[in-house]
C-alpha positions as CSV (number, residue, x, y, z in Angstrom):
1,X,0.0,0.0,0.0
2,X,1.4,3.4,-1.0
3,X,0.3,6.3,1.2
4,X,-0.1,9.6,-0.6
5,X,-1.7,12.1,1.9
6,X,-3.4,15.2,0.7
7,X,-3.4,18.5,2.4
8,X,-6.7,18.1,4.0
9,X,-5.7,14.8,5.6
10,X,-2.5,16.3,6.9
11,X,-4.5,19.0,8.6
12,X,-6.6,16.3,10.2
13,X,-3.7,14.6,11.7
14,X,-2.1,17.8,12.8
15,X,-5.2,18.0,15.0
16,X,-4.6,14.4,16.3
17,X,-0.9,15.1,16.7
18,X,-1.7,17.9,19.1
19,X,-3.9,15.8,21.2
20,X,-2.3,14.8,24.5
21,X,1.3,16.3,24.3
22,X,3.8,13.5,24.9
23,X,5.5,13.6,28.2
24,X,9.2,12.5,28.0
25,X,9.4,11.8,31.7
26,X,6.9,10.4,34.2
27,X,5.2,13.0,36.3
28,X,5.3,12.5,40.1
29,X,2.2,11.4,41.9
30,X,1.4,10.2,45.4
31,X,1.6,6.5,46.3
32,X,-1.1,4.5,44.5
33,X,-2.1,1.0,45.6
34,X,1.4,0.0,46.7
35,X,0.0,-3.3,48.0
36,X,-1.1,-4.1,44.4
37,X,1.6,-3.1,42.0
38,X,1.2,-2.9,38.2
39,X,2.4,-5.9,36.2
40,X,4.1,-5.4,32.9
41,X,3.4,-8.1,30.3
42,X,5.0,-8.5,26.9
43,X,2.9,-8.0,23.8
44,X,4.6,-10.9,22.0
45,X,4.8,-11.8,18.4
46,X,3.6,-9.2,15.9
47,X,3.8,-6.3,18.3
48,X,6.2,-3.4,18.3
49,X,6.4,0.3,19.1
50,X,7.0,2.7,16.3
51,X,10.8,2.5,16.5
52,X,10.7,-1.3,16.5
53,X,11.3,-1.7,20.2
54,X,9.4,-4.2,22.3
55,X,5.7,-3.5,23.1
56,X,4.2,-4.3,26.4
57,X,0.9,-3.6,28.3
58,X,0.1,-3.4,32.0
59,X,-2.4,-5.0,34.3
60,X,-3.4,-4.0,37.8
61,X,-4.9,-6.8,40.0
62,X,-8.4,-6.4,41.3
63,X,-11.9,-7.9,41.3
64,X,-12.2,-9.8,37.9
65,X,-15.9,-9.4,38.0
66,X,-15.3,-5.7,37.2
67,X,-12.9,-4.9,34.4
68,X,-11.5,-1.5,33.2
69,X,-9.7,-1.4,29.9
70,X,-8.0,1.9,29.1
71,X,-6.4,3.1,25.8
72,X,-3.7,5.7,26.4
73,X,-3.4,8.9,24.4
74,X,-0.2,10.5,23.1
75,X,-0.1,12.3,19.7
76,X,0.3,10.9,16.2
77,X,2.4,11.2,13.1
78,X,2.1,10.5,9.4
79,X,4.9,12.1,7.3
80,X,8.7,12.8,7.2
81,X,8.2,16.0,9.2
82,X,5.7,14.8,11.8
83,X,7.5,11.5,12.4
84,X,10.8,13.2,13.2
85,X,11.4,12.1,16.7
86,X,12.9,15.4,17.6
87,X,9.5,17.1,17.2
88,X,7.8,15.0,19.9
89,X,4.5,14.6,18.0
90,X,4.3,11.0,19.3
91,X,5.7,8.6,21.8
92,X,8.2,6.3,20.0
93,X,8.6,3.7,22.7
94,X,7.7,2.7,26.2
95,X,11.1,2.9,27.8
96,X,10.2,5.7,30.2
97,X,6.5,5.0,30.8
98,X,5.2,3.8,34.1
99,X,1.4,3.7,34.7
100,X,2.1,4.1,38.5
101,X,2.7,7.8,37.7
102,X,-0.8,8.2,36.5
103,X,-3.5,9.9,38.6
104,X,-7.3,10.3,38.3
105,X,-8.9,6.9,37.8
106,X,-5.5,5.2,38.4
107,X,-5.2,6.6,41.9
108,X,-6.1,3.3,43.6
109,X,-5.4,4.9,47.1
110,X,-8.3,7.3,46.6
111,X,-11.4,6.0,48.3
112,X,-13.5,8.0,45.9
113,X,-12.1,6.2,42.8
114,X,-15.1,4.3,41.2
115,X,-12.5,1.9,39.7
116,X,-10.5,1.4,42.9
117,X,-11.3,-2.4,43.1
118,X,-11.5,-3.1,39.4
119,X,-9.1,-5.4,37.5
120,X,-7.4,-2.9,35.1
121,X,-5.8,-3.5,31.7
122,X,-3.8,-0.5,30.6
123,X,-3.1,-0.4,26.8
124,X,-0.1,2.0,26.2
125,X,0.4,3.9,23.0
126,X,3.6,4.2,21.1
127,X,2.7,3.9,17.4
128,X,1.4,7.3,16.4
129,X,-1.8,5.9,14.7
130,X,-4.6,6.2,17.3
131,X,-4.3,2.5,18.3
132,X,-5.7,1.5,14.9
133,X,-2.8,1.4,12.4
134,X,-1.5,-1.6,10.5
135,X,1.3,-0.5,8.2
136,X,5.0,0.0,8.1
137,X,6.4,3.2,6.6
138,X,9.7,4.7,5.6
139,X,9.7,8.4,6.4
140,X,13.2,9.7,7.1
141,X,16.1,8.4,5.0
142,X,18.4,8.2,7.9
143,X,15.9,6.5,10.2
144,X,14.6,2.9,10.4
145,X,11.2,1.8,9.3
146,X,8.3,3.3,11.3
147,X,5.8,0.8,12.7
148,X,2.2,2.0,12.7
149,X,1.3,-1.2,14.7
150,X,-1.4,0.1,17.0
151,X,-4.0,-2.6,16.0
152,X,-1.7,-5.5,16.6
153,X,-0.5,-4.0,19.9
154,X,-4.0,-3.3,21.2
155,X,-5.3,-6.8,20.2
156,X,-2.4,-8.4,22.0
157,X,-3.6,-6.8,25.2
158,X,-7.2,-7.8,24.5
159,X,-6.3,-11.4,23.6
160,X,-4.5,-11.7,26.9
161,X,-7.5,-10.3,28.7
162,X,-10.0,-12.6,26.9
163,X,-7.8,-15.6,27.9
164,X,-7.2,-14.6,31.5
165,X,-10.2,-12.6,32.7
166,X,-12.9,-15.2,32.2
167,X,-16.4,-13.8,32.9
168,X,-16.5,-10.2,34.0
169,X,-20.0,-8.9,34.8
170,X,-19.2,-5.2,34.2
171,X,-16.7,-3.8,31.7
172,X,-15.7,-0.1,31.4
173,X,-13.8,0.7,28.2
174,X,-12.1,4.2,28.2
175,X,-9.6,6.1,26.2
176,X,-8.1,9.6,26.3
177,X,-7.4,11.8,23.3
178,X,-5.9,9.5,20.6
179,X,-7.1,6.6,22.8
180,X,-10.6,8.0,22.9
181,X,-10.7,7.8,19.1
182,X,-10.1,4.1,19.1
183,X,-12.3,3.3,22.2
184,X,-15.6,2.8,20.4
185,X,-14.1,0.3,18.0
186,X,-12.5,-1.7,20.7
187,X,-15.6,-1.5,22.9
188,X,-17.3,-3.4,20.0
189,X,-14.7,-6.1,19.9
190,X,-14.8,-6.5,23.7
191,X,-18.6,-6.8,23.7
192,X,-18.3,-9.4,20.9
193,X,-16.2,-11.5,23.2
194,X,-17.9,-10.9,26.5
195,X,-21.5,-11.2,25.3
196,X,-23.0,-11.6,28.8
197,X,-21.2,-8.6,30.4
198,X,-22.5,-5.0,30.7
199,X,-20.2,-2.9,28.5
200,X,-19.8,0.9,28.9
201,X,-17.5,3.1,26.8
202,X,-16.2,6.6,27.6
203,X,-14.2,8.7,25.2
204,X,-12.2,11.5,26.9
205,X,-11.3,14.7,25.0
206,X,-11.7,13.9,21.3
207,X,-15.3,15.0,20.5
208,X,-14.2,17.8,18.2
209,X,-13.0,15.3,15.6
210,X,-16.6,14.6,14.6
211,X,-17.0,18.2,13.4
212,X,-18.2,18.8,9.8
213,X,-15.4,19.8,7.5
214,X,-12.8,17.5,9.0
215,X,-11.8,14.8,6.4
216,X,-11.8,11.1,6.9
217,X,-9.3,9.3,9.1
218,X,-9.6,5.7,7.9
219,X,-7.3,5.7,4.8
220,X,-3.9,6.7,6.3
221,X,-2.3,4.1,8.6
222,X,-4.4,1.4,6.8
223,X,-7.2,1.7,9.2
224,X,-9.6,0.9,6.4
225,X,-8.0,-2.6,6.2
226,X,-8.2,-3.0,9.9
227,X,-12.0,-2.3,10.2
228,X,-13.1,-3.9,7.0
229,X,-13.5,-7.5,8.4
230,X,-15.9,-6.3,11.1
231,X,-19.6,-6.2,10.3
232,X,-20.3,-2.7,11.7
233,X,-18.1,-1.2,8.9
234,X,-19.7,-2.8,5.9
235,X,-20.7,0.0,3.5
236,X,-18.8,2.7,5.4
237,X,-17.2,5.3,3.0
238,X,-13.5,5.5,4.3
239,X,-13.0,8.8,2.6
240,X,-15.6,10.5,4.8
241,X,-15.1,8.5,8.0
242,X,-14.4,10.3,11.3
243,X,-14.9,9.9,15.0
244,X,-18.7,9.9,14.7
245,X,-18.4,7.0,12.2
246,X,-16.9,4.8,14.9
247,X,-19.6,5.6,17.4
248,X,-22.5,5.3,14.9
249,X,-21.1,2.1,13.4
250,X,-20.5,0.3,16.7
251,X,-23.6,1.7,18.3
252,X,-25.9,0.6,15.5
253,X,-24.4,-2.9,15.6
254,X,-24.1,-3.3,19.4
255,X,-27.4,-2.1,20.9
256,X,-26.4,-3.3,24.4
257,X,-23.3,-1.1,24.7
258,X,-23.6,2.3,26.5
259,X,-21.5,4.9,24.8
260,X,-20.4,8.2,26.3
261,X,-18.0,11.2,26.0
262,X,-16.4,13.8,28.2
263,X,-15.1,17.0,26.7
264,X,-14.1,20.4,27.9
265,X,-16.0,23.0,25.8
266,X,-12.9,25.2,25.5
267,X,-10.3,22.4,25.3
268,X,-7.3,24.3,24.2
269,X,-5.9,21.6,21.9
270,X,-9.2,20.8,20.3
271,X,-9.9,24.4,19.6
272,X,-6.5,24.9,18.1
273,X,-7.0,21.9,15.9
274,X,-10.3,23.3,14.6
275,X,-8.6,26.5,13.8
276,X,-6.3,24.7,11.4
277,X,-9.3,23.9,9.3
278,X,-10.6,27.5,9.4
279,X,-13.6,26.3,11.5
280,X,-14.8,29.2,13.5
281,X,-17.8,27.7,15.1
282,X,-17.3,27.3,18.9
283,X,-16.2,23.9,20.0
284,X,-19.2,23.7,22.3
285,X,-21.6,24.1,19.4
286,X,-19.7,21.5,17.3
287,X,-19.8,19.1,20.2
288,X,-23.6,19.4,20.5
289,X,-24.0,18.8,16.8
290,X,-21.8,15.7,17.0
291,X,-23.7,14.4,20.0
292,X,-27.0,14.9,18.2
293,X,-25.7,13.0,15.1
294,X,-24.5,10.1,17.2
295,X,-27.7,10.0,19.3
296,X,-29.9,10.0,16.2
297,X,-28.9,6.4,15.5
298,X,-28.1,5.2,19.0
299,X,-30.1,6.3,22.1
300,X,-27.6,4.8,24.6
301,X,-25.3,7.7,24.4
302,X,-24.4,10.2,27.2
303,X,-22.3,13.3,27.4
304,X,-20.7,15.4,30.1
305,X,-19.3,18.8,28.8
306,X,-17.4,21.0,31.2
307,X,-16.6,24.7,30.5
308,X,-12.8,24.3,31.1
309,X,-9.8,24.4,28.8
310,X,-8.0,21.2,30.0
311,X,-7.3,18.4,27.5
312,X,-7.8,15.0,29.0
313,X,-9.3,14.4,32.4
314,X,-9.3,10.7,33.3
315,X,-5.7,10.5,34.4
316,X,-5.7,13.8,36.2
317,X,-6.6,14.7,39.8
318,X,-9.2,17.1,38.4
319,X,-11.3,14.0,37.6
320,X,-12.5,14.3,41.2
321,X,-13.1,18.1,41.3
322,X,-14.7,19.0,37.9
323,X,-18.3,20.0,38.7
324,X,-21.0,21.4,36.4
325,X,-24.5,22.4,37.6
326,X,-23.6,20.8,41.0
327,X,-22.9,17.5,39.3
328,X,-19.4,16.1,39.8
329,X,-17.8,14.3,36.9
330,X,-16.6,11.6,39.3
331,X,-20.2,10.9,40.3
332,X,-21.5,10.9,36.7
333,X,-18.8,8.4,35.6
334,X,-19.5,6.2,38.6
335,X,-23.2,6.2,37.6
336,X,-22.2,5.2,34.1
337,X,-20.0,2.4,35.3
338,X,-22.8,1.0,37.6
339,X,-25.1,0.6,34.6
340,X,-27.3,3.6,35.1
341,X,-28.2,6.1,32.5
342,X,-27.1,9.5,33.8
343,X,-28.6,12.6,32.4
344,X,-26.4,14.7,30.1
345,X,-24.4,17.5,31.8
346,X,-25.2,20.3,31.4
347,X,-28.9,19.5,31.3
348,X,-30.9,20.5,28.2
């Protein structure tokens, strides 16, 4: 497959590349669940980070009746310029990543954490392709091949989960930024495997990518080839596919899954991305239009929109403090996870 991006698509991925700036060093956090440390497991055959280094995923022990599967964010790349490791548009490997530095829903010492006792599978991100890529590219002449291997990496974590976490009753599938983009797709694959479980999905801080005027995202990284074997994507036009396509396709095929999004209505990075396209409509209005489009084909969709500028909330301490109309995000997410259908925030 030869990849010849056009200018519109490059702009799209400039948006994605800005989502979740890559941290080169772990940020400090207070002790989290020291009695139950994270376990690092090898991805195995067919997996690799973008630079060809070994891929691994993480699990945190807990009650296997309740399962949290999280897809990490961290930028993207697609060209000689954007895949230059000096620019920091993406995380090239996992050498300096440790999930014990994460906060928010990964603060297992916090009694208010609704996932404190869950069995957790953390799917790291080091391939620059929103966890859905399946191609090897040669970008820079003096650099080795670049592995857009997100699909194989993610599936290695899911295959381990399917084999080792037998019959969970409740599953919460979440992703932040680039991970939020992939989370509806993987929620569908997880529901296909665990047909008797209650499955809830939450995308964190990527809702603006459903805005009209943003071109499709399926063709680069060979995502079209990845989704084609799955029934929800039969008849989908890859040239016009975007984030809403993933929600609508999976929601139409999987009536039992509850889907949801969190966004800040003035998310600095989402707003900046929209400006690349010359889109002047406020992000808040675009989010409402996207929500309505998704909800028109799937009633089991919920949204919490806060007025802040932060990008990504689930792995931040602000997860416990964000409040809109006297409704805490933490409480809203806990309701979602428990199988309830919380009203949208803000109320209509």
